[in-house]
C-alpha positions as CSV (number, residue, x, y, z in Angstrom):
1,M,18.8,18.2,68.6
2,T,21.8,16.9,66.7
3,G,23.3,15.4,69.7
4,E,20.2,13.7,70.8
5,G,19.7,12.3,67.3
6,F,23.1,10.9,67.4
7,L,22.6,9.2,70.9
8,T,19.2,7.9,69.7
9,K,20.8,6.3,66.7
10,R,23.7,4.9,68.7
11,W,21.2,3.4,71.3
12,R,19.2,1.7,68.6
13,V,22.4,0.2,67.2
14,L,23.3,-1.2,70.7
15,Q,19.9,-2.6,71.0
16,R,20.0,-4.5,67.7
17,W,23.5,-5.8,68.6
18,W,22.3,-7.0,72.1
19,R,19.3,-8.8,70.3
20,G,21.7,-10.3,67.7
21,D,19.8,-8.5,64.9
22,A,21.5,-7.9,61.6
23,H,22.7,-4.6,60.6
24,E,20.3,-2.4,58.3
25,E,22.9,-2.3,55.7
26,H,23.2,-6.0,55.8
27,E,19.5,-6.4,55.6
28,R,19.3,-4.3,52.5
29,Q,22.0,-6.3,50.8
30,L,20.1,-9.6,51.7
31,I,16.9,-8.0,50.2
32,Q,18.8,-7.1,47.0
33,L,20.3,-10.5,46.7
34,Y,16.8,-12.0,47.0
35,W,15.5,-9.8,44.1
36,N,18.5,-10.5,42.0
37,R,17.9,-14.2,42.6
38,A,14.2,-13.8,41.6
39,E,15.2,-11.9,38.4
40,L,17.7,-14.7,37.4
41,K,15.1,-17.3,38.0
42,K,12.7,-15.4,35.7
43,A,15.5,-15.0,33.0
44,L,16.3,-18.7,33.3
45,A,12.6,-19.7,32.9
46,A,12.3,-17.4,29.9
47,S,15.5,-18.9,28.3
48,Q,14.3,-22.4,29.0
49,E,11.0,-21.6,27.3
50,E,12.8,-20.0,24.2
51,N,15.0,-23.1,24.0
52,A,12.0,-25.5,24.0
53,V,10.5,-23.3,21.1
54,L,13.8,-23.4,19.1
55,L,14.1,-27.2,19.6
56,D,10.5,-27.6,18.3
57,K,11.4,-25.5,15.3
58,L,14.6,-27.5,14.7
59,K,12.5,-30.8,14.9
60,T,10.1,-29.4,12.4
61,R,12.9,-28.3,10.1
62,E,14.6,-31.7,10.4
63,G,11.4,-33.4,9.4
64,E,10.9,-31.1,6.3
65,T,14.5,-31.7,5.3
66,R,14.0,-35.5,5.6
67,R,10.9,-35.3,3.6
68,A,12.6,-33.2,1.0
69,E,15.4,-35.5,0.7
70,E,12.9,-38.5,0.3
71,Q,11.2,-36.6,-2.5
72,I,14.4,-35.9,-4.2
73,I,15.4,-39.6,-4.1
74,L,11.9,-40.5,-5.4
75,L,12.1,-37.8,-8.2
76,Q,15.5,-39.1,-9.2
77,A,14.2,-42.6,-9.5
78,H,11.3,-41.2,-11.5
79,L,13.4,-39.1,-13.9
80,G,15.8,-42.1,-14.4
81,N,13.0,-44.3,-15.5
82,P,13.1,-44.1,-19.4
83,T,9.3,-45.0,-19.5
84,V,8.0,-42.1,-17.4
85,G,11.0,-39.7,-17.3
86,P,10.2,-37.9,-20.6
87,H,6.7,-37.2,-19.4
88,A,8.1,-35.7,-16.2
89,L,10.4,-33.5,-18.2
90,T,7.6,-32.4,-20.2
91,Y,5.7,-31.7,-17.1
92,F,8.3,-29.5,-15.7
93,Q,8.7,-27.6,-18.9
94,L,5.0,-26.8,-18.9
95,R,5.1,-25.6,-15.3
96,A,8.0,-23.4,-16.4
97,I,5.8,-21.7,-19.1
98,W,3.2,-21.1,-16.4
99,K,5.8,-19.6,-14.1
100,A,7.2,-17.4,-16.8
101,A,3.9,-16.2,-17.9
102,S,2.8,-15.4,-14.3
103,D,6.0,-13.7,-13.4
104,R,5.6,-11.5,-16.6
105,L,2.0,-10.8,-15.9
106,S,2.8,-9.8,-12.2
107,R,5.6,-7.5,-13.3
108,F,3.4,-5.8,-16.0
109,C,0.6,-5.2,-13.6
110,G,2.9,-4.0,-10.8
111,N,4.3,-1.5,-13.3
112,L,0.9,-0.4,-14.4
113,K,-0.2,0.2,-10.8
114,R,2.9,2.2,-9.9
115,E,2.7,4.4,-13.1
116,Q,-1.1,5.0,-12.7
117,E,-0.7,5.7,-8.9
118,E,2.1,8.2,-9.5
119,R,0.1,9.8,-12.4
120,E,-3.0,10.2,-10.3
121,R,-1.0,11.4,-7.3
122,R,0.7,14.1,-9.3
123,R,-2.7,15.2,-10.7
124,H,-4.2,15.1,-7.2
125,D,-1.3,17.3,-5.9
126,A,-1.6,19.8,-8.9
127,E,-5.3,20.1,-8.5
128,W,-5.1,20.8,-4.9
129,Q,-2.4,23.4,-5.5
130,L,-4.5,25.1,-8.1
131,R,-7.5,25.2,-5.7
132,R,-5.3,26.6,-2.9
133,T,-3.9,29.2,-5.3
134,A,-7.4,30.3,-6.3
135,Q,-8.4,30.5,-2.7
136,L,-5.3,32.4,-1.8
137,A,-6.1,35.0,-4.7
138,E,-9.7,35.3,-3.4
139,L,-8.5,35.7,0.2
140,E,-5.8,38.3,-0.8
141,A,-8.4,40.4,-2.7
142,N,-10.9,40.4,0.1
143,L,-8.0,41.2,2.5
144,A,-6.9,44.2,0.3
145,A,-10.4,45.4,0.1
146,S,-11.0,45.1,3.9
147,Q,-7.6,46.8,4.6
148,A,-8.6,49.7,2.2
149,T,-12.0,50.0,4.0
150,A,-10.3,50.1,7.5
151,E,-7.7,52.6,6.2
152,G,-10.5,54.9,4.8
153,L,-12.5,54.8,8.0
154,E,-9.4,55.6,10.0
155,F,-8.7,58.6,7.7
156,R,-12.3,59.8,8.2
157,I,-11.9,59.4,12.0
158,V,-8.8,61.4,12.1
159,A,-10.4,64.2,9.9
160,L,-13.4,64.4,12.2
161,E,-11.2,64.5,15.3
162,R,-9.4,67.4,13.8
163,Q,-12.8,69.1,13.3
164,L,-13.8,68.3,16.8
165,D,-10.7,70.1,18.1
166,A,-11.5,73.2,16.2
167,V,-15.0,73.5,17.8
168,R,-14.4,73.6,21.4
169,A,-16.3,76.8,22.2
170,L,-19.5,76.5,24.2
171,W,-21.7,77.6,21.4
172,H,-20.5,74.7,19.2
173,Y,-22.2,72.2,21.6
174,F,-24.6,70.7,19.1
175,K,-22.0,70.5,16.5
176,R,-19.6,68.8,18.8
177,R,-22.3,66.3,19.8
178,D,-23.0,65.5,16.2
179,L,-19.3,65.0,15.5
180,L,-18.8,62.7,18.6
181,R,-21.9,60.6,17.4
182,E,-20.4,60.3,14.0
183,I,-16.9,59.5,15.3
184,A,-18.4,56.8,17.6
185,S,-20.3,55.3,14.6
186,L,-17.2,55.3,12.5
187,R,-15.1,53.7,15.3
188,D,-17.7,50.8,15.4
189,E,-17.3,50.3,11.7
190,W,-13.6,50.5,11.9
191,E,-13.4,47.8,14.7
192,Q,-15.6,45.6,12.4
193,A,-13.3,46.2,9.4
194,A,-10.1,45.6,11.5
195,A,-11.7,42.4,12.9
196,R,-12.4,41.4,9.3
197,V,-8.7,42.0,8.3
198,T,-7.6,40.0,11.3
199,D,-9.8,37.1,10.4
200,L,-8.7,37.1,6.7
201,S,-5.0,37.3,7.7
202,D,-5.4,34.3,9.9
203,E,-7.3,32.4,7.1
204,R,-4.5,33.3,4.8
205,V,-1.9,31.9,7.1
206,E,-3.8,28.8,7.8
207,L,-4.3,28.2,4.0
208,V,-0.6,28.9,3.2
209,T,0.5,26.4,6.0
210,L,-2.2,23.9,5.3
211,P,-0.4,20.5,4.6
212,L,-1.2,18.6,1.4
213,P,-4.1,16.2,1.9
214,E,-3.4,12.6,1.7
215,F,-3.8,10.8,-1.6
216,S,-6.8,8.3,-1.3
217,G,-5.6,5.9,-3.8
218,I,-6.1,5.0,-7.5
219,S,-9.5,6.1,-8.8
220,L,-12.2,3.6,-10.1
221,E,-11.4,4.6,-13.6
222,G,-7.8,4.1,-12.9
223,C,-8.5,0.6,-11.5
224,R,-10.4,-0.3,-14.7
225,I,-7.6,0.9,-17.0
226,I,-5.1,-1.2,-15.1
227,N,-7.3,-4.3,-15.0
228,T,-8.4,-4.2,-18.6
229,A,-4.6,-3.8,-19.7
230,T,-3.7,-6.8,-17.3
231,I,-6.4,-8.8,-19.0
232,A,-5.2,-7.9,-22.5
233,Y,-1.6,-8.8,-21.6
234,A,-2.8,-12.1,-20.1
235,E,-4.4,-13.1,-23.3
236,F,-1.4,-11.7,-25.1
237,L,0.8,-14.3,-23.2
238,V,-1.6,-17.0,-24.6
239,T,-1.6,-15.8,-28.2
240,S,2.1,-15.4,-28.2
241,L,2.7,-19.1,-27.7
242,P,3.7,-21.1,-30.6
243,H,0.5,-23.2,-29.8
244,R,-2.2,-21.8,-27.7
245,A,-3.1,-25.0,-26.2
246,L,0.2,-24.9,-24.4
247,A,-1.6,-22.6,-22.0
248,A,-4.2,-25.1,-21.2
249,L,-1.5,-27.8,-20.7
250,S,0.6,-25.7,-18.5
251,K,-2.5,-24.9,-16.3
252,Q,-3.2,-28.7,-16.0
253,A,0.4,-29.3,-15.0
254,M,0.0,-26.9,-12.1
255,T,-2.8,-29.2,-10.7
256,L,-0.9,-32.5,-11.0
257,Q,1.9,-34.4,-9.3
258,V,4.9,-35.1,-11.4
259,Y,4.3,-38.8,-10.9
260,D,0.7,-38.4,-12.5
261,A,2.0,-36.6,-15.6
262,F,1.5,-38.4,-18.9
263,C,1.6,-36.8,-22.3
264,G,0.9,-39.4,-24.9
265,T,3.3,-41.2,-27.2
266,V,6.9,-40.5,-27.9
267,P,6.1,-38.4,-30.9
268,E,3.4,-36.5,-29.0
269,Y,5.4,-35.5,-25.9
270,S,8.5,-34.9,-28.2
271,R,6.3,-32.3,-30.0
272,V,5.1,-30.8,-26.7
273,M,8.6,-30.5,-25.5
274,E,9.7,-28.8,-28.7
275,L,6.8,-26.4,-28.5
276,A,7.5,-25.6,-24.9
277,K,11.1,-24.8,-25.7
278,L,9.8,-22.4,-28.4
279,A,7.4,-20.9,-25.9
280,L,9.9,-20.1,-23.3
281,A,12.2,-18.6,-26.0
282,S,9.3,-16.4,-27.4
283,Y,8.6,-15.1,-23.8
284,A,12.3,-14.1,-23.5
285,E,11.7,-11.8,-26.6
286,L,8.2,-10.7,-25.7
287,D,9.1,-7.3,-24.1
288,R,10.2,-6.1,-27.6
289,N,6.9,-6.7,-29.2
290,L,4.7,-4.8,-26.7
291,A,3.4,-2.5,-29.4
292,A,1.2,-5.4,-30.5
293,L,-0.5,-5.1,-27.2
294,K,-2.3,-1.8,-28.1
295,E,-5.0,-3.5,-30.3
296,P,-6.1,-6.2,-27.8
297,T,-6.2,-3.6,-25.0
298,E,-8.3,-1.3,-26.8
299,R,-10.6,-4.1,-27.9
300,I,-11.0,-5.5,-24.3
301,R,-11.6,-2.0,-23.0
302,G,-14.3,-1.3,-25.6
303,R,-16.0,-4.6,-24.8
304,A,-15.8,-4.6,-21.1
305,L,-19.1,-4.7,-19.1
306,Y,-19.3,-4.4,-15.3
307,R,-21.9,-5.9,-13.0
308,S,-22.3,-2.5,-11.2
309,A,-21.2,1.1,-11.5
310,D,-18.7,0.5,-8.7
311,D,-17.1,-2.8,-10.0
312,T,-13.5,-2.6,-11.3
313,V,-13.3,-6.2,-12.8
314,P,-15.3,-6.7,-16.0
315,L,-17.5,-9.6,-16.5
316,A,-15.8,-12.7,-17.9
317,E,-18.3,-13.2,-20.6
318,S,-17.8,-9.7,-21.9
319,I,-14.2,-10.2,-22.5
320,G,-14.5,-13.3,-24.7
321,D,-12.5,-16.4,-25.2
322,V,-9.2,-17.2,-26.8
323,L,-9.7,-20.0,-29.5
324,W,-7.5,-22.5,-31.3
325,E,-8.3,-25.3,-33.7
326,E,-5.7,-28.1,-33.3
327,T,-5.6,-30.0,-30.1
328,L,-2.4,-31.3,-28.5
329,P,-1.8,-35.0,-27.2
330,G,-3.9,-36.9,-24.8
331,G,-3.4,-38.5,-21.4
332,T,-3.5,-36.7,-18.1
333,L,-1.8,-33.6,-19.7
334,S,-4.2,-33.0,-22.6
335,S,-6.0,-30.1,-24.2
336,K,-9.6,-31.4,-24.4
337,H,-11.0,-28.0,-25.2
338,N,-10.1,-25.5,-27.9
339,K,-10.8,-22.3,-26.1
340,L,-10.2,-20.6,-22.7
341,N,-11.1,-17.4,-20.8
342,V,-8.3,-15.8,-18.8
343,L,-10.7,-14.5,-16.3
344,T,-13.0,-17.5,-15.7
345,D,-10.1,-19.9,-15.7
346,D,-7.7,-17.6,-13.7
347,Y,-4.8,-17.9,-16.2
348,W,-1.4,-17.0,-14.9
349,S,-3.1,-16.3,-11.4
350,I,-4.6,-13.1,-12.8
351,G,-7.2,-13.1,-10.0
352,Q,-4.6,-12.2,-7.4
353,L,-3.4,-9.2,-9.5
354,L,-6.6,-7.4,-10.5
355,L,-7.6,-4.3,-8.4
356,K,-10.9,-4.9,-6.6
């Protein structure tokens, strides 16, 4: 069989040589080269596509850079104009107040969320551990009782079997029958008790190895605590200003282009700039005065009303307004009103922070 296979193979090689056909190994190499070429073409197409995407991004970035450079040139010219430059500086100072207050409110709310979540998570874990401890104690008590029952039944069965061995004579037939019946009944009871012990042991192992359930998140009451404290801090950021109208002016500055900013006469915008300087300095010292936050937090928490039992954000009208008497200068940057509501007017971007 081996010789015939060899001759057959050689004959096929001669036939391919006579016909001028390529060798099998050569064919395999050609096929491999074909597939390698196909893979290279696919890789080249992917690289060309990626290159086109990168070129588009580069053009976009170049356009953005060019527009930014143009804006810088325009802004430099605007700031260099003695007529409108001071108004632009006032504008940027007011925007700085908004950013400083927004950043502080965001950090304050973030800290509250982390602390409340950690507090509730610890309580959740502790309560679950207490429940498991109580369930384990109940299981172990039942297991001990079941083991005692099974052991008592086993002891009775052994005692009856000894009695049975002692009455093997023929005239003890009826007594042996009664003993066998009682032993069979006890064995049924023992099997039930043993099954109960096994089940309770399995339940105990399952309860001991049961993983801690996942914490579902901050509770409704926890969300309300965080939200009311955040609202109180938002108001505190207004009342801590050297002039409360600065909050309204800073909000207006966030809605205007610098080229549209106008803040009255020289004495008027000079006063706003001086107040803005004091405001930024007061915010730098604000963390040392957080004890003053206790009263407004309790006041807001006591007044807060909710649209439904499931809502976490109080009604704006239940919170009340922040008031002031004197107004600041006119123009596009002006405090036309003498009150604000941090919820209704979304001061310091508070709407993005409150837990829904």
